[in-house]
Legacy VTK file of the C-alpha trace (Angstrom):
# vtk DataFile Version 3.0
C-alpha trace
ASCII
DATASET POLYDATA
POINTS 74 float
-41.761 -109.784 -202.606
-44.126 -109.522 -205.532
-44.256 -110.737 -209.095
-46.467 -110.937 -212.139
-48.828 -113.876 -212.375
-50.529 -115.218 -215.507
-53.501 -113.142 -216.651
-51.956 -109.792 -215.724
-52.421 -110.155 -211.941
-49.820 -109.045 -209.426
-48.973 -111.623 -206.734
-47.772 -110.253 -203.374
-46.591 -112.020 -200.246
-48.425 -110.521 -197.281
-48.831 -111.235 -193.586
-52.511 -111.638 -192.718
-54.371 -111.453 -189.434
-58.026 -112.043 -188.624
-58.567 -108.350 -189.386
-56.773 -108.239 -192.764
-57.468 -111.659 -194.340
-59.543 -111.489 -197.546
-61.416 -113.822 -199.868
-59.022 -115.121 -202.499
-55.933 -115.076 -200.246
-53.821 -118.216 -200.623
-52.465 -119.514 -197.309
-49.893 -122.314 -197.051
-50.958 -124.832 -194.367
-49.101 -128.082 -193.804
-47.399 -127.823 -197.186
-50.709 -127.354 -199.012
-51.832 -124.092 -200.615
-55.387 -123.253 -199.524
-57.455 -120.472 -201.136
-59.929 -118.625 -198.867
-63.426 -118.817 -200.383
-65.469 -117.331 -197.502
-65.039 -115.653 -194.105
-67.232 -115.669 -191.001
-66.844 -113.163 -188.161
-66.634 -114.772 -184.699
-66.705 -113.207 -181.211
-63.685 -111.373 -179.797
-62.161 -110.506 -183.173
-61.696 -114.059 -184.458
-62.627 -115.215 -187.966
-63.420 -118.609 -189.392
-62.011 -119.176 -192.881
-63.640 -121.544 -195.353
-61.252 -122.823 -198.003
-62.178 -123.955 -201.520
-61.375 -127.519 -200.410
-64.175 -127.306 -197.802
-61.806 -127.198 -194.821
-62.222 -124.652 -192.027
-59.606 -122.707 -190.071
-60.263 -120.394 -187.130
-57.952 -117.400 -186.889
-57.878 -115.822 -183.472
-57.260 -112.135 -183.005
-53.481 -112.588 -182.594
-52.942 -115.238 -185.286
-50.529 -114.171 -188.027
-50.053 -116.181 -191.224
-48.150 -115.679 -194.470
-50.314 -115.523 -197.578
-50.161 -114.746 -201.276
-52.609 -112.088 -202.430
-53.498 -111.664 -206.088
-54.224 -108.092 -207.197
-55.635 -107.243 -210.594
-53.602 -104.965 -212.801
-55.256 -101.551 -213.261
LINES 1 75
74 0 1 2 3 4 5 6 7 8 9 10 11 12 13 14 15 16 17 18 19 20 21 22 23 24 25 26 27 28 29 30 31 32 33 34 35 36 37 38 39 40 41 42 43 44 45 46 47 48 49 50 51 52 53 54 55 56 57 58 59 60 61 62 63 64 65 66 67 68 69 70 71 72 73
């Protein structure tokens, strides 16, 4: 599913893994929307996500999460 967001951006629901997660992705965790502000590569394909709130989440190679990804209109 996708839809237009304010400012001319396109919002898409995507499934993210440690390989595909990007800065700016919004991930719902425990009922709270968390925006990824930085990523750190870890051994064996894992990534550590830093959210704008300052919280950290480690995604292992097989972790799959639902996220909203904003894409600018071209």
